[in-house]
Structures are given as structure tokens and as C-alpha cells.
C-alpha positions in Angstrom: 19.0 -96.5 77.6 21.9 -95.6 75.6 23.7 -99.4 75.6 25.2 -100.5 72.5 24.2 -97.0 71.1 26.5 -97.3 67.7 24.9 -100.1 66.5 21.3 -98.4 66.1 19.2 -98.9 65.0 20.1 -102.8 65.6 19.5 -102.3 69.0 16.6 -100.9 68.9 13.8 -102.2 71.4 10.4 -101.6 69.6 8.7 -103.3 67.2 10.2 -103.2 63.7 8.0 -102.4 60.3 7.8 -105.1 58.4 10.0 -103.7 55.5 12.7 -102.8 58.4 16.0 -103.9 57.5 17.8 -102.9 60.2 20.9 -104.1 59.4 21.1 -102.4 56.2 19.9 -99.2 57.8 23.4 -99.4 60.0 25.4 -100.5 57.4 24.3 -97.7 55.1 24.9 -95.5 58.0 28.3 -95.9 58.4 29.3 -95.6 54.8 27.7 -92.7 54.4 28.6 -90.6 58.0 31.5 -88.6 56.0 29.1 -87.2 53.6 26.8 -86.1 56.4 28.3 -85.2 59.7 31.2 -83.7 61.1 32.5 -83.3 64.5 33.8 -80.0 64.9 31.6 -77.2 66.8 28.4 -79.4 67.3 25.4 -77.9 67.6 22.0 -79.1 68.6 18.9 -76.6 69.8 16.5 -78.0 72.2 13.1 -76.3 71.8 10.7 -76.9 75.3 7.4 -76.9 74.9 4.3 -77.4 76.8 3.0 -80.7 78.3 2.2 -82.8 75.0 5.5 -81.6 73.1 8.2 -82.0 76.0 11.0 -81.5 73.4 12.1 -80.5 70.1 16.0 -81.0 68.4 16.9 -78.7 66.0 20.0 -79.8 63.7 21.4 -77.7 60.8 23.5 -77.2 58.3 25.8 -74.3 58.0 24.6 -74.0 54.5 22.7 -76.4 51.7 24.4 -79.0 50.6 26.8 -79.0 53.9 27.0 -81.6 56.5 25.2 -81.7 60.0 26.8 -79.6 62.5 26.8 -83.0 64.9 28.8 -85.8 64.8 27.5 -89.1 63.8 27.6 -90.6 67.4 26.1 -87.7 68.6 23.2 -88.4 66.2 23.1 -92.3 67.2 22.9 -91.6 70.7 19.7 -89.2 70.1 18.3 -91.6 68.2 18.5 -94.5 70.5 17.6 -92.7 73.6 14.3 -92.0 72.2 13.9 -95.3 70.6 13.3 -93.3 66.7 12.1 -95.9 64.1 15.1 -96.9 61.6 12.7 -95.5 58.2 13.7 -91.8 59.8 17.2 -92.4 58.5 16.1 -92.0 54.9 15.1 -88.7 55.6 18.4 -88.4 57.2 20.1 -89.7 54.1 18.4 -87.0 51.7 20.8 -83.8 53.1 24.8 -83.6 53.2 27.6 -82.9 50.8 26.1 -82.8 47.1 27.9 -82.1 43.9 24.6 -80.4 42.2 21.4 -79.7 42.9 20.2 -83.1 39.9 21.8 -85.4 43.0 19.1 -88.0 43.4 17.8 -88.1 47.2 14.8 -89.3 49.1 11.3 -87.7 49.2 8.7 -89.0 50.9 7.7 -89.6 54.3 7.2 -93.3 56.3 5.0 -93.7 59.5 3.9 -96.4 61.9 0.7 -96.3 64.1 0.7 -99.1 67.2 -2.8 -99.3 68.5 -1.4 -100.3 72.0 -1.6 -104.0 73.6 -1.5 -104.4 77.9 2.2 -104.7 77.7 2.9 -101.4 75.4 0.9 -98.4 75.2 -0.4 -96.4 72.0 1.9 -94.4 69.9 2.7 -93.2 66.3 5.6 -92.3 64.6 5.8 -90.0 61.5 8.8 -88.2 59.6 8.6 -86.8 55.9 11.0 -84.0 54.2 9.5 -81.7 52.4 10.7 -79.5 49.7 10.3 -75.5 49.7 11.4 -72.5 47.4 13.3 -69.3 48.8 14.2 -66.4 47.4 18.5 -66.0 47.6 19.9 -62.9 47.6 23.2 -64.0 45.3 24.5 -61.3 42.9 24.4 -63.8 40.0 22.7 -66.7 39.6 19.4 -68.5 40.0 17.2 -65.7 42.1 15.3 -69.1 43.4 16.4 -71.5 45.6 15.0 -75.2 46.7 15.7 -75.9 50.1 14.7 -79.3 52.3 13.8 -80.0 55.6 12.5 -83.1 57.3 10.6 -83.7 60.5 10.1 -86.6 63.0 7.3 -86.6 65.4 6.8 -89.4 67.9 3.6 -89.4 69.8 2.4 -91.2 73.0 -1.3 -91.1 73.6 -1.5 -92.5 77.3 1.4 -89.4 78.0 0.6 -87.2 75.3 3.9 -86.4 74.8 5.6 -85.4 71.7 9.1 -86.1 71.0 10.4 -84.0 68.2 13.2 -83.7 65.5 13.8 -81.0 63.1 16.3 -81.3 60.1 17.5 -78.1 58.8 13.6 -76.1 59.2 14.0 -73.1 57.0 13.4 -69.8 59.5 9.6 -69.4 58.8 9.2 -73.0 59.9 11.4 -72.4 62.8 9.9 -69.4 64.1 6.3 -70.6 63.9 6.9 -73.7 65.5 8.7 -71.9 68.4 5.2 -69.6 68.7 2.8 -72.2 68.4 5.1 -74.9 71.2 4.9 -71.6 73.4 1.4 -70.6 72.9 0.5 -74.1 74.0 1.7 -74.2 77.5 -0.5 -74.5 80.1 -3.7 -75.3 77.6 -5.5 -78.1 77.4 -4.3 -81.1 74.9 -4.3 -80.1 71.2 -4.4 -82.6 68.5 -1.0 -83.8 68.0 -1.0 -83.5 64.6 -1.5 -79.8 64.2 2.2 -79.2 64.4 2.3 -80.8 60.9 -0.1 -78.1 59.8 1.9 -75.2 61.1 5.6 -76.6 59.3 3.7 -77.0 56.0 2.0 -73.9 55.9 5.4 -72.2 56.7 7.2 -74.2 53.9 4.7 -73.2 51.4 4.8 -69.2 51.6 6.7 -68.4 48.7 5.4 -71.0 46.2 3.0 -68.4 44.9 6.1 -65.7 44.0 8.0 -68.5 42.6 5.5 -69.5 40.2 5.3 -65.7 39.3 8.9 -65.6 38.5 8.7 -69.3 36.5 5.8 -67.3 34.7 8.0 -63.9 33.8 10.7 -66.5 32.7 8.5 -68.1 30.0 7.3 -65.0 28.9 11.0 -64.1 28.2 11.2 -67.8 26.6 10.3 -66.1 23.3 12.8 -63.9 23.2 15.8 -66.2 24.0 14.1 -68.9 22.1 15.5 -72.2 22.8 18.5 -71.0 24.8 16.8 -71.1 28.2 13.7 -73.3 27.3 14.9 -76.4 28.2 16.4 -75.3 31.4 12.9 -73.6 32.1 11.2 -76.9 31.3 12.9 -78.6 33.6 12.1 -76.7 36.4 8.6 -76.8 36.0 8.6 -80.2 35.8 10.7 -79.9 39.5 8.2 -78.2 40.7 5.4 -80.0 40.0 7.1 -83.0 41.3 7.7 -80.9 44.3 4.0 -79.6 45.2 3.6 -83.6 43.9 5.6 -84.7 47.5 3.7 -82.2 49.7 0.6 -83.2 48.2 1.4 -86.9 49.6 2.7 -85.8 52.7 -0.4 -84.2 53.9 -2.9 -86.6 52.4 -0.6 -88.8 54.5 -1.6 -86.4 57.8 -4.9 -86.7 56.8 -4.7 -90.8 57.3 -2.9 -90.2 60.3 -5.5 -87.9 61.9 -8.4 -90.1 60.4 -6.4 -93.4 62.4 -6.2 -91.7 65.5 -9.7 -91.1 65.5 -10.7 -94.3 64.3 -9.1 -96.0 67.5 -11.0 -93.4 69.9 -6.9 -92.3 70.6 -7.8 -88.5 70.2 -10.5 -86.2 69.8 -10.8 -82.4 68.3 -9.2 -83.9 65.1 -12.1 -82.0 62.6 -9.8 -78.5 63.0 -6.5 -80.5 61.9 -8.7 -82.2 59.4 -10.2 -78.7 58.1 -6.2 -76.6 58.2 -5.2 -79.9 56.0 -7.5 -79.6 53.6 -7.2 -75.8 53.2 -3.6 -76.4 52.7 -3.8 -79.4 50.3 -6.3 -77.2 48.2 -4.0 -74.4 47.8 -1.1 -77.0 46.9 -3.8 -78.2 44.4 -4.4 -75.0 42.8 -0.8 -74.2 42.9 0.2 -77.6 40.8 -2.5 -76.5 38.8 -0.8 -73.4 37.5 2.6 -74.8 37.1 0.9 -77.3 35.1 -0.5 -75.1 33.3 2.4 -73.5 32.6 4.2 -76.6 31.7 1.5 -76.9 28.9 2.0 -73.5 27.8 6.2 -73.7 27.9 5.2 -77.3 25.5 3.5 -75.5 23.3 5.7 -72.5 22.7 8.7 -74.5 22.5 7.1 -76.3 20.1 5.8 -73.0 18.0 10.1 -72.5 18.5 10.8 -75.5 16.7 8.1 -75.1 13.6 9.6 -71.6 13.2 13.0 -73.2 12.7 11.9 -75.9 11.4 10.0 -73.7 8.1 13.1 -71.5 8.4 15.4 -74.9 7.6 12.6 -76.0 4.6 13.3 -72.4 3.1 17.0 -72.9 2.9 16.2 -76.6 1.8 13.8 -75.2 -0.9 16.0 -72.4 -2.4 19.4 -74.9 -2.4 17.4 -77.4 -4.6 16.1 -74.4 -6.8 19.2 -73.4 -7.5 20.6 -76.8 -7.9 17.7 -77.3 -10.3 18.6 -74.2 -12.3 22.7 -75.4 -12.2 21.0 -78.9 -14.0 19.6 -76.7 -16.5 22.6 -74.9 -17.2 24.5 -78.2 -17.3 22.0 -80.1 -19.6 22.3 -76.8 -22.1 26.2 -77.2 -21.9 25.7 -81.1 -22.8 23.3 -80.5 -25.4 26.1 -77.7 -27.0 28.6 -80.3 -26.4 26.8 -82.8 -28.2 26.1 -80.4 -31.3 29.8 -79.1 -31.2 30.4 -83.0 -31.4 28.5 -83.6 -34.3 29.5 -80.6 -35.9 33.2 -81.9 -35.3 32.6 -85.3 -36.4 30.9 -84.1 -39.6 34.0 -81.7 -40.3 36.6 -84.9 -39.7 34.7 -86.9 -42.6 35.1 -84.0 -44.5 38.8 -83.9 -43.8 38.8 -87.8 -44.6 37.5 -87.2 -47.7 39.8 -84.2 -48.4 42.6 -86.3 -47.4 41.8 -88.8 -49.9 41.3 -86.4 -52.8 44.9 -85.1 -51.6 46.5 -88.4 -51.4 45.5 -89.1 -55.0 46.7 -86.1 -56.1 50.2 -86.6 -54.0 51.0 -89.9 -56.2 50.2 -88.7 -59.2 52.9 -86.1 -59.0 54.9 -88.5 -58.4 54.9 -89.3 -62.0 56.7 -85.3 -62.2 59.3 -86.0 -59.6 63.2 -86.1 -60.4 65.0 -88.8 -62.3 66.0 -90.1 -58.6 63.3 -92.9 -59.0 64.4 -95.8 -60.4 61.4 -96.7 -62.6 60.7 -99.2 -65.1 58.3 -100.2 -68.1 56.4 -102.8 -68.3 55.0 -104.5 -71.7 51.1 -106.2 -71.8 49.5 -107.7 -74.0 46.3 -104.5 -73.4 46.9 -101.0 -74.6 48.2 -100.2 -70.8 51.8 -98.4 -69.7 52.6 -99.7 -66.4 55.5 -97.9 -64.0 56.8 -99.4 -60.8 58.7 -96.7 -58.6 61.3 -98.1 -56.1 62.1 -96.1 -53.3 64.2 -97.6 -50.2 60.9 -98.6 -48.3 58.2 -98.8 -50.4 57.2 -99.6 -54.4 54.8 -97.6 -55.8 53.2 -99.5 -59.4 51.0 -97.1 -61.5 49.3 -98.6 -64.6 48.3 -96.0 -67.2 46.0 -97.2 -69.9 43.7 -95.9 -72.4 40.1 -96.0 -71.9 38.2 -97.2 -74.8 35.6 -94.4 -74.4 35.9 -90.9 -73.7 38.5 -88.8 -73.2 40.7 -89.2 -70.6 43.5 -91.8 -68.9 41.9 -94.8 -66.3 44.9 -95.3 -63.7 45.4 -97.8 -61.3 47.7 -97.4 -58.3 49.2 -99.9 -56.1 50.8 -99.0 -52.9 53.1 -101.3 -51.2 55.6 -99.8 -48.3 57.0 -101.5 -45.5 58.5 -98.7 -43.1 60.0 -100.3 -39.3 58.3 -104.3 -40.0 55.1 -103.0 -40.8 53.7 -103.7 -44.4 51.0 -101.3 -45.8 49.0 -101.9 -48.9 46.5 -99.7 -50.9 44.9 -99.6 -54.2 43.0 -97.0 -56.0 41.8 -96.3 -59.6 41.0 -92.5 -60.7 39.8 -91.3 -64.1 42.0 -88.2 -65.2 41.3 -86.0 -68.0 43.5 -85.9 -70.9 43.6 -82.0 -70.4 44.5 -82.0 -66.5 47.4 -79.9 -66.0 49.4 -81.1 -63.0 52.3 -79.0 -61.2 55.3 -81.2 -60.6 56.4 -79.0 -57.7 53.0 -79.1 -56.1 53.1 -83.1 -56.5 56.5 -83.5 -54.9 55.7 -81.8 -51.6 52.6 -84.3 -52.0 54.3 -87.0 -52.6 56.5 -86.6 -49.7 54.4 -85.7 -47.3 52.1 -89.0 -47.9 55.2 -91.4 -47.1 56.4 -89.8 -44.1 
């Protein structure tokens, strides 16, 4: 029936699964419709088979990441007419327009098996998405593409009738599916899961070539250092994930066969199980190889990081050695500066001593200056002579007396100056030999420089 098909899957009459929220599925389908469907030039292929395979609807995209070549209403009518369970929409939502290959999408399977009652015949529903690799002919970019297909089957045991929906099947899968359906016409009933074996094997034909391609890329990793290393590891990790998903689907097929056999709903399942075991074995072998390549890539990248780290350590060591050498040079310069400072200090001390002597000689020279100075003699009880010399801002008092022992004169000099409000007092005592002759002109210059 097609009544209320616009409300699919809320109007389904078949029992719902425990975790099946049909309101949510309906709301999400409407929200995501613009990304998934286009109404222009609708194309649906129908493949007719034998008695147990009544029809197969094939829905395609013009290219990967494109919308389906059907409208939302057409798909809702197909799903409502065949009473297809809502979890199949998980497969549908994994297609449509995408921005990049890394966009999140659903990978997995859903199934339902009804044992049958007096009012309801036994049937099962089984759907999944499978990822596969295929070489492309692009002039630039990656040489391989990762594609996606989805399969849905509804099988009714009493009628021995299957209903199929294939979403974007690969060329090989489409060809093999059509061939097997044509071969099944007029034959006795075959196991209903055998077509899944055909589909899975047809999508696995290029895995070996793709793995060899990854191996070749891995061997180039050392030559290009880390430029493509991270990208390659991501592709290897993705390959492992996709193989795990394919294995999960195959194991689900095995489980479904065993449940059908346990319920006594069909015979001749051993051949299908054997084929599935071969498929699982091949997928496991592919996964082991990819895992080995992943480990090898990890070790290679660690080695490259070690090389870069070693080179970085060498550069740091060279810089440290140069810095240590510079520190030694700076230490030598500091030591030399310290020695020069000591020498300068010693010279300053000598200069200070020479300055004292020069001052004394300069002051003595004042005794021989011209009569422009005003001098007066003071009398004392002791045998001494005191001269007081007065100029603008200073007073120089010279006290001479004869030393009792020895030859010479003992001179006491008191210097008192007041320049710009700063008063300076100085006292010095000298013993000058009587025979010392002092040049008058020289002493005059020394006294003048002292008073500046």
C-alpha cells in the first residue's frame, strides 16, 4: 500500500525494532533531503531475477559525493510499498553531497529476523554499507579512490522471495549481481544469503593492488622524509577501519545464516558459510598486511624523528660549545680589565702622592712671589718667623723656625680659603734643607695652579 507514503517510516505496518525511533528517522530524512536527493532526471534501474529474487532496484549517483538520481518522494514510495524497515535509512544518509573525504558517515549493518507466527510469515531484513577501493583515471591527485555501496535485502521464507535495493553499486558488483540472478532462473531454491557473498567479493577485487600501492608509497617515505608520512599513516589507518567494517558485515552474514538454519527455515547453508569463511580469511589477510605496513610506517617515522632529533642535538651542542668559548673569552677580558683596573688604581695612588709633593712645592713657591701679596711678620717668643699672605679669597700663613738639631728649616703651612662660600683648611709640615734652591718663576706657576 502507498497510503501516507509521505510519512515514511512512521506509517510502516511491520513490527519495529527495540531501538528503532521512527519519528526520529522521519524527521532526519526530511532535514537531510536536499543533500541526498534531486528530482531532475530520475533514474531507477530494476533488475528482474528468478523466482526467489523477484526484483532489485538500483539507485545511483552521477558521481561520488553527489546526490541520488531520485527525488525524496520516489524513495519514500519505494520504501513504503515494500515495507522496508527504518534502519535502512542509516545507509541512505551515508551518501549524498560531502565536502571532504573525512566527513563522518555511517559504516555498519542492521538486521532483523522474524521467526514467524500464525498471522505473520517468517522473514528477515538485512542491510549494510561496504567500502571499497578502485583506481581512478584522474590526471592529478591520488591514484586510488575510496567508494561506498549499500545493500538491502528483504527475504520471505514462505514465498521464497527477495526484495533488493542497491545504492551506488560498483561496476563489478553490478555486473556480478546481474549474472548470478540470470543464472538462478529456473533453478531450485538457493540460499538467500549467497548474493551477499557475490557482492562482497566483487567489492574486494582491488584491495591487493591498493595495498601494494600503499607499500610503494611507504617505501618512498624515507626519501621524502615526513612530508607525506602523516598522510600515508592516515590512509593506512583508514584502510584498517574499512577492512574491519567489511569483516563485521561478513560475520553478520554468517550469523544470519546460522540463525536461519537454527530456525529450520532454509537448508543448504554450508556452501554459503564456506564462501563467507573464504571472504573473511581474505579480509583478515589484507588487514594483517595493512597492520604490518602501519607498524612499519610507525617505526620508520620514529627513525626519521630520531634523525631530526639527533641533528637538532648536534646543532644545540655546537651552539653550546661556541657559547662556552665566548664565555671563556669574556672571562679573559674581565680578568684583563681587572688587572688594568689595579694598574690604574696604583697609578692613581702614585699621582695622588705626586700631587701632595707638588702642592708642597707650589706653596713654598709663594715665598718668592712678587710684592703684590700683602705680607706681615708676626713676632713670637720662640725663634720662629710667621708670614701671613692674604689674597682675594684665601689666606696662607707660613711659620718658619730653625730646627734645633740638624741643618734646615721646619715649615708649618696653614692654608685657609673661602671660595664661593666653601671654606677649605689645610695644614702641612715640611723639613726643607737650608741649601735647597727653589726657582721663583716655577714656584709661582705651581702656586697659581694650586689656587685655581
